[in-house]
N, C-alpha and C positions, 0 to 999 in steps of 0.2 A: 477782483476789481470789476468794477462795473464801467461801461462805456460813456457813463454820465460824467466822469473825473475829467476835468479840463487838463489835458496833456499835449506837449508839444512833441510831435511826432518826427522822426528822421528816418529816412530809407538809409539801408545798408549801403557801404561805400562799394561793396561787392556785387550789387544788384545792376544788373544790365536793363535794357529797355525791354525786356521779353514779358514783362509783367508778374514773373515769378519773385516776387521781393517781399522782404518781411520789413517792417518798421518797428522802431524802439523808442522809449520816451526817455532819454539820458538825465533830464534836470529832475526826474522824480527819485533818482537813484539817491542824493543827498539827504533826502527828508525820510525815506521809507528804507533805504537799504535793499530795495528791490528792483528790478529792471522789467518794465511792462513790454511785451512783445506783441505785435498783431501782424495778421496778414494784410498787406497793403491792396489786394484786390477786395477784400471784405472790411473795410475800415469800421463797420458798426457790428462787426462779429465779435467773437471772444477775445479777450485779452489774457494773455499768460504772464504770471508774475515769476520772475526767476530770482534767487538770491545773487546779489551782485558778485560776489566771489565766484559762485558757477557760471555765470554769464562771460565773465573775464576769462575764465580758463576754458569755457567753449570757443570764445572768440580767438584766443591765442592758437587753440587746437586747429581751428579753420585756416588762421594764416599760415600753421606750419605745414599744411596740407595733409594732416592726419586723417581726413575723411575722403581722401582720393582727389582727383581732378574734377573741376566744375565745368 
């Protein structure tokens, strides 16, 4: 994906004010089946696209604490 695509970005609800945040574009999922993700500190940097099912599994694992405490 290129950064020229007009996407509406949201920050993770788990992000604090420390600047270490990721952003995702949820409205893109319905049309492509992928979830674009970027580093909020570098909004013009690379965008990673994840299959929607894989991203959902990742989010559930984070919520379940499978990656340790944050």
